[in-house]
C-alpha positions as CSV (number, residue, x, y, z in Angstrom):
1,M,31.9,-10.3,25.5
2,W,35.1,-9.4,23.5
3,L,33.3,-10.8,19.9
4,T,30.6,-8.7,20.8
5,K,32.6,-5.9,21.5
6,K,34.9,-6.8,18.2
7,M,32.0,-7.3,16.1
8,R,30.8,-3.6,17.7
9,G,34.0,-2.0,16.8
10,K,34.5,-3.5,13.2
11,N,30.9,-1.3,11.8
12,A,30.9,1.7,15.0
13,G,29.4,4.2,12.7
14,E,28.9,2.3,9.8
15,R,24.4,2.5,9.2
16,P,22.2,0.3,7.1
17,K,21.8,1.6,3.6
18,T,18.5,0.7,1.9
19,G,17.8,-0.2,-2.0
20,I,15.4,-2.0,-4.5
21,V,16.6,-6.2,-4.7
22,Q,17.9,-6.7,-8.5
23,T,18.0,-10.3,-7.8
24,G,17.1,-12.9,-5.2
25,G,18.2,-16.3,-3.6
26,A,21.2,-17.4,-2.8
27,Q,23.1,-14.3,-3.6
28,T,20.8,-11.4,-3.1
29,R,21.6,-8.7,-5.1
30,I,20.6,-4.9,-4.1
31,L,20.6,-1.8,-6.0
32,G,21.0,1.4,-3.6
33,E,23.6,4.1,-3.6
34,Q,26.3,1.1,-4.0
35,E,25.1,-2.8,-5.5
36,Y,25.4,-5.1,-2.3
37,I,25.7,-8.6,-3.1
38,C,24.3,-10.2,0.2
39,T,25.4,-14.2,0.7
40,A,23.4,-14.1,3.9
41,N,19.8,-13.4,4.8
42,V,18.9,-12.2,8.6
43,F,15.7,-13.3,9.9
44,P,14.1,-14.6,13.1
45,Y,14.7,-18.0,14.5
46,G,12.3,-20.3,12.3
47,V,11.2,-17.8,9.5
48,Y,13.3,-17.5,5.8
49,A,12.3,-16.1,3.1
50,M,13.9,-15.7,-0.7
51,V,13.7,-11.9,-1.3
52,P,11.7,-11.0,-3.4
53,R,12.6,-9.0,-6.0
54,E,11.9,-4.8,-6.6
55,A,11.0,-5.1,-3.0
56,R,12.6,-2.2,-0.5
57,A,15.5,-3.6,0.8
58,V,17.6,-3.1,4.6
59,V,21.6,-3.3,4.3
60,L,24.4,-4.3,6.1
61,D,27.9,-5.3,6.3
62,G,27.0,-7.2,3.5
63,L,23.7,-8.8,5.2
64,C,20.2,-8.3,3.9
65,L,18.4,-7.9,7.1
66,G,15.1,-7.9,5.7
67,V,12.4,-5.8,3.4
68,T,10.3,-2.6,4.9
69,D,7.1,-3.4,2.9
70,R,4.4,-2.2,5.2
71,V,0.5,-4.2,4.9
72,E,-2.2,-2.1,6.2
73,G,-5.0,-3.0,8.9
74,L,-2.5,-3.8,12.0
75,E,-2.6,-2.9,15.2
76,E,0.3,-1.9,17.8
77,G,1.3,-5.9,18.2
78,E,0.0,-7.2,15.9
79,I,1.9,-10.0,13.3
80,C,1.3,-10.9,9.5
81,L,2.5,-13.2,7.5
82,Y,2.2,-13.1,3.2
83,S,4.0,-14.6,0.6
84,R,4.7,-12.6,-3.0
85,G,1.0,-14.6,-4.1
86,G,-0.9,-13.6,-2.0
87,A,-1.5,-15.5,1.3
88,S,-1.5,-14.6,4.8
89,I,-1.0,-15.3,7.7
90,V,-2.3,-12.6,10.9
91,L,-2.0,-13.0,14.5
92,K,-4.3,-10.3,15.9
93,N,-4.7,-8.5,19.0
94,S,-7.9,-10.3,20.3
95,G,-6.4,-14.2,19.6
96,E,-7.7,-14.3,16.5
97,V,-6.6,-15.6,14.0
98,L,-6.6,-14.9,9.9
99,I,-5.9,-17.7,7.8
100,N,-6.0,-15.7,3.6
101,G,-9.1,-14.4,5.7
102,Q,-10.4,-17.1,6.8
103,S,-11.3,-16.1,11.1
104,F,-9.9,-19.1,13.6
105,Q,-10.9,-17.8,17.1
106,K,-9.3,-18.7,19.7
107,E,-11.3,-21.4,22.1
108,A,-12.1,-20.6,25.5
């Protein structure tokens, strides 16, 4: 609790910034209002990605929080994992899973 309050106080009023990824890897370099060097990317547990060049990234306090791409055709509550090379996994609200466009239905 104390640590959370201290961290909040440190960044009080600081807003996430956006910029374009110049280089990815261990030190992601993002060019926005200024140049940001991010030594860490923040993702949910179990997910990791190498941020691709030219993606629009969100930065806060030296951390790359992710990229702001849009995936066409998703409904509210659906999830899409995709790679720059075009591979994708879509979890549909119906329980259907699409892997590279191939449909797998939830068994009853």
